[in-house]
N, C-alpha and C positions, 0 to 999 in steps of 0.2 A: 521807614521811609513810606511819605504818604503822598496823597494825590488830593488836590484838592478837591471839594465838593462840587457837583453842575448843579443843575437845575436837574428834579426828578425825570421830568420824562425826554432829556437832554443823553444819548449815550457818546459816551466819551470818544474822539478819535483816537483809533488805534495805532495810527499813524502818527511818532513824532518828533518834535524836532528838536536839532539842538547841536551841540559842538564839541570833539570831540579834544578834552581838553590836557589830557594825558594819557601815553603809549608808549607799553617801556617793549621794543623791539623782540629785547631776549628772552622777557619773560613768556611776552604774546597775551597781552591784557593791556586797557587803558579804561579810562572813565568819559563819559560821555555829557557836557550838562543841558542837561532839558530847559530849554529855551521857555518854555511855559510855569515851570516849577521852579528853577532854579536849582533845583540839586541834581544829586551826583549817580549817573548810574553804570554798574561796572557793565565794562564790554573783553569779551573774548576774541582772541584775533582771528577765529573761526568764524564766526557771525558777520565780519564783513565780507557783504559781498561784490565789492568795489576797492582800488587801489587807496587806500585815506591815512592819513598825516594829520600830526595836531595843529591844532586850527581848520582843519577841514569844518565848513556845516555839515552836516548829517540826519538823513530819516532813519526812525527806524521805529521798535516795537519794542517793547517791554514783554518779557516773560519772564516766571516765579522759576531761581535755578536756586541751584544748592543749596548759597547761603544768602537769597535776598533774590532780590528785582534784579535783573541780566536784559541789556539794552540784543537784539537778533533781528536779522536782516537790517542791516547798516550800510545804509549808502548812499553817497555824495548826493549833496542837495542838489538841485537840478532849478531850483524856483530863488 
């Protein structure tokens, strides 16, 4: 997974926006579609800060997980 390059002097916004496109409640994981890149990002239920369901618009940050990028600090979007 890659993130598009930005202008050299521009810092990327660490807060991402997206939609929870899949969530398996019995296993506790799912995927968020990043609104900017269109890529899927893995998310674990432990990273939810709100009650979130499939189809909800969310904001999140990306950290390096054990198997690759992982969404953390996932919240319902208010905008």
